[in-house]
C-alpha positions as CSV (number, residue, x, y, z in Angstrom):
1,M,78.9,111.7,-115.6
2,S,79.7,109.8,-112.5
3,L,83.1,110.3,-111.0
4,R,83.5,106.5,-111.2
5,L,83.9,106.9,-115.0
6,L,86.6,109.6,-114.8
7,P,89.4,107.1,-115.4
8,N,87.7,105.8,-118.5
9,A,87.2,109.4,-119.7
10,L,90.9,110.1,-119.2
11,T,91.7,106.9,-121.2
12,L,89.4,108.1,-124.0
13,F,91.2,111.5,-124.0
14,R,94.5,109.7,-124.4
15,M,93.1,107.6,-127.3
16,V,91.8,110.7,-129.1
17,A,95.1,112.5,-128.4
18,V,97.0,110.0,-130.6
19,G,95.8,111.5,-133.8
20,P,96.8,115.1,-133.1
21,I,100.2,114.0,-131.6
22,V,101.0,112.0,-134.8
23,Y,99.7,114.8,-137.1
24,W,101.6,117.5,-135.3
25,L,104.8,115.5,-135.4
26,L,104.4,114.9,-139.2
27,I,103.8,118.6,-140.0
28,G,106.6,119.8,-137.7
29,E,104.6,121.2,-134.8
30,N,106.9,119.4,-132.4
31,M,106.2,121.6,-129.4
32,A,102.5,121.1,-129.6
33,A,103.0,117.3,-130.1
34,L,105.3,117.2,-127.1
35,V,102.9,119.1,-124.8
36,L,99.9,117.0,-125.8
37,A,102.1,113.8,-125.3
38,V,103.0,115.0,-121.8
39,F,99.3,115.6,-121.0
40,A,98.5,112.2,-122.3
41,G,101.2,110.7,-120.0
42,I,99.9,112.6,-117.0
43,S,96.3,111.4,-117.8
44,D,97.6,107.8,-117.9
45,L,99.2,108.2,-114.4
46,L,96.0,109.9,-113.1
47,D,93.5,107.4,-114.5
48,G,95.5,104.5,-113.0
49,Y,95.8,106.3,-109.6
50,L,92.1,107.2,-109.5
51,A,91.0,103.7,-110.6
52,R,93.1,102.0,-107.9
53,R,92.7,104.6,-105.1
54,F,88.9,104.9,-105.3
55,D,88.2,101.4,-106.7
56,W,86.8,103.0,-109.9
57,M,88.0,100.1,-112.0
58,T,85.7,98.8,-114.7
59,H,85.9,95.9,-117.1
60,F,85.8,98.3,-120.0
61,G,88.7,100.4,-118.6
62,G,90.7,97.3,-117.9
63,I,90.6,96.5,-121.6
64,L,90.7,100.0,-123.0
65,D,93.6,101.4,-120.9
66,P,96.3,98.9,-122.0
67,L,95.1,99.0,-125.6
68,T,95.2,102.8,-125.6
69,D,98.7,102.8,-124.1
70,K,99.9,100.4,-126.8
71,F,98.2,102.5,-129.5
72,L,99.9,105.6,-128.3
73,L,103.3,104.0,-127.9
74,V,103.2,102.2,-131.3
75,S,101.8,105.3,-133.2
76,T,104.4,107.7,-131.8
77,T,107.2,105.1,-132.3
78,L,106.2,104.6,-135.9
79,T,106.0,108.3,-136.5
80,L,109.4,109.0,-134.9
81,A,110.9,106.3,-137.0
82,W,109.3,107.8,-140.1
83,L,110.8,111.1,-139.2
84,G,114.3,109.5,-138.8
85,Q,114.4,109.9,-135.0
86,L,114.3,106.2,-134.2
87,P,115.7,103.2,-136.2
88,W,113.3,101.0,-138.0
89,W,114.9,97.9,-136.6
90,L,113.9,99.0,-133.2
91,V,110.3,99.6,-134.3
92,I,110.2,96.1,-135.8
93,L,111.6,94.6,-132.6
94,V,109.0,96.4,-130.4
95,V,106.1,95.5,-132.7
96,L,107.3,91.9,-133.1
97,R,107.4,91.5,-129.3
98,D,103.9,92.8,-128.9
99,L,102.6,90.5,-131.6
100,V,104.3,87.5,-130.0
101,I,102.7,88.4,-126.7
102,I,99.2,89.0,-128.2
103,F,99.2,85.9,-130.5
104,G,100.7,83.8,-127.7
105,G,98.1,85.0,-125.3
106,L,95.3,84.3,-127.8
107,Y,96.7,80.8,-128.5
108,Y,97.0,80.0,-124.8
109,H,93.5,81.4,-124.1
110,N,91.8,79.5,-127.0
111,F,93.7,76.2,-127.1
112,I,95.1,75.6,-123.6
113,T,92.9,77.2,-121.0
114,P,91.1,80.6,-120.7
115,I,93.2,83.4,-119.3
116,V,91.2,84.9,-116.5
117,N,93.7,87.5,-115.3
118,S,97.0,88.6,-116.6
119,H,99.3,91.2,-115.3
120,P,102.5,92.6,-116.9
121,T,105.8,91.5,-115.4
122,V,108.2,93.9,-113.7
123,L,110.5,93.6,-116.7
124,S,107.7,94.4,-119.0
125,K,106.9,97.5,-117.0
126,W,110.5,98.6,-117.2
127,N,110.5,98.0,-120.9
128,T,107.4,100.2,-121.3
129,L,109.0,102.9,-119.1
130,M,112.1,102.8,-121.2
131,Q,110.1,103.1,-124.4
132,I,108.2,106.1,-123.0
133,I,111.5,107.8,-121.9
134,L,113.0,107.1,-125.4
135,I,109.9,108.6,-127.1
136,V,109.9,111.7,-124.9
137,V,113.7,112.2,-125.5
138,A,113.2,111.8,-129.2
139,M,110.3,114.3,-129.1
140,L,112.4,116.7,-127.0
141,G,115.1,116.5,-129.6
142,L,112.6,117.5,-132.3
143,A,111.1,120.3,-130.2
144,F,114.5,121.5,-128.9
145,P,117.2,120.3,-131.3
146,Q,120.0,121.6,-128.9
147,T,119.0,118.9,-126.4
148,A,119.7,116.0,-128.8
149,G,122.7,114.0,-127.6
150,P,124.4,110.6,-127.3
151,W,121.8,109.4,-124.7
152,N,119.4,108.7,-127.6
153,L,121.6,105.9,-128.9
154,W,122.1,104.6,-125.3
155,L,118.3,104.6,-124.8
156,I,117.7,102.8,-128.1
157,Y,119.9,100.0,-127.0
158,V,118.3,99.9,-123.5
159,V,114.9,99.6,-125.2
160,A,116.1,96.9,-127.5
161,L,117.6,94.9,-124.6
162,T,114.5,95.2,-122.4
163,T,112.2,94.5,-125.4
164,I,114.0,91.2,-126.1
165,A,114.4,90.2,-122.5
166,S,110.7,90.9,-121.7
167,G,109.6,89.1,-124.8
168,V,111.6,86.0,-124.0
169,Q,110.4,86.2,-120.4
170,Y,106.7,86.1,-121.5
171,V,107.4,83.2,-123.8
172,L,109.1,81.3,-121.0
173,I,106.4,82.1,-118.4
174,W,103.5,81.1,-120.6
175,S,105.3,78.0,-121.9
176,L,105.9,76.8,-118.4
177,R,102.2,77.5,-117.5
178,A,101.1,75.5,-120.5
179,R,103.4,72.7,-119.5
180,R,102.1,72.7,-115.9
181,H,98.5,72.7,-117.3
182,Y,99.2,69.7,-119.4
183,Q,101.0,67.9,-116.6
184,H,98.0,68.4,-114.3
185,A,95.6,67.2,-116.9
186,E,97.3,63.8,-117.2
């Protein structure tokens, strides 16, 4: 394997890790799930660093990496809600935001103008970071029950706020782009 493909291999590791993380959470092997989730997080940081640092970016990796990240986040969030560690209303809010972004992007791409390149906003990156912190804190609470505390509730509300704000931001940004596109077409 060429070193150039190492970021993609790390992404594939992360995708494969989702199954065991969810399974271990469901059967109560919380420490194993936490350790694998930490390794998955490290692999995400490492694959991004390697891709940017050595220009090992591929089209495949550019598509697979964010999909894998979303798959990992949504799967662990759903599992943690199933286990009573996160409220269902938050899961619905997070998934709804993602669906609005996905279907809005598909609509824009297919009916307005093709999207050539799209990058997450700073607010969206903060939202993702807060989701990750919340998931880790919830998993820590399962692995080490003595660490559970009031910050879980605080994090839940921060994730809800950043989820709503970033969802609204995406709708506004892409609505304004569509408006400018139609104004230039006239």
